C-alpha positions, 0 to 999 in steps of 0.5 A, a space after each residue: 233234772 235234765 231241763 232242755 235249755 233249747 226248749 226254755 228259749 224257744 218258749 221265750 221266743 229266742 231265735 237262734 243262739 241265746 245271748 250270754 245275758 239270756 243264758 245267765 238269766 235262765 240259769 239263775 231262774 232254774 236254780 230259784 225254781 229248784 229251791 221252790 218246786 215240789 214234784 209229785 206224780 201219780 198213775 194207774 193202769 187200765 185195759 184199753 181197746 180201740 175200735 175201727 172208728 177210733 172209738 178208744 175204751 179205757 174201762 174208765 171212760 171212752 172217747 173218740 179220737 183219731 189222733 189218740 187212736 192212731 197212737 194207742 192202736 195195738 195196745 193192750 193197756 194204758 197208764 193214766 198219768 198226772 204230775 205237777 211241779 207244784 204251786 212254787 213256780 206259780 208263786 214266783 211267776 206271779 211275783 216277778 210279774 209285778 216287778 220284773 217282766 223279763 225274769 217272769 218271762 224267763 221263769 214262765 219258760 223255764 218252769 214249763 221246760 222243767 214240767 216237761 223234764 220231770 214228765 220225762 223222768 217219770 216216763 223213763 221209770 214207766 218205760 223200764 217197769 213196762 219192759 220188765 213185763 214185756 211191754 213198750 210204751 207209746 208217747 204220752 198224749 194229753 188232752 188238747 193234742 190233735 183231736 183228743 178233746 181237752 174236755 176229757 182233762 176232767 175225766 182224767 182228773 177225776 179218775 186219778 183223783 188228782 186233788 187228793 193224790 198230787 194236788 192238781 185242781 181244775 178250773 171251770 175253764 179246764 186250767 189246772 192249777 198249779 199251772 205247770 201240771 200235765 195229765 196224759 194217756 201212755 199206751 202199753 204194747 207188746 210190740 215197739 212202734 218207734 214211728 209214732 208221733 208225739 208232741 208238736 209233730 202230733 198236734 194239728 195246731 199249725 199256727 201255734 207260736 210255740 210250735 217246733 
């Protein structure tokens, strides 16, 4: 799994170059995580239409979102996607938060970058499969990005039956358990759109401490 070290340091609040001690701590955390994680993913495809008022109909549910509508405009289908690296990361974070705060922070950051790396790997598989069928993928877009309501997390989990398929449960406050989990919508278009934004660039939360 190709984990982006720069993202880990950024999540840890490091500005500029990480010192040797930090780099060694991160590498040690990644080694420990690799022995404890159990990555799983699941996806389903649905037709999609985007109305002029940014009402998006994915047949399994509808939502109005300007940001998601911009991302999906011109798409024929969507992939609804869920992924997790399992409970092992949460167990390690809880353990170290009681005995070693610095390591707990590094473990938190490393596992966050690890689920991102796992999602990127799965995305690449979907891209290759889609291209073989004459489609191009848009960047994945998760509930909570921009004006795509976080409340739609519950619908995505219900549609994908995440508790059964990948072991992801939702709390009453819409937090996913295991915490290092992701749900997302990925557009499928017949035309490549390299200008579509993703991640921090698609999110309107300008005051986020982790913004790139």
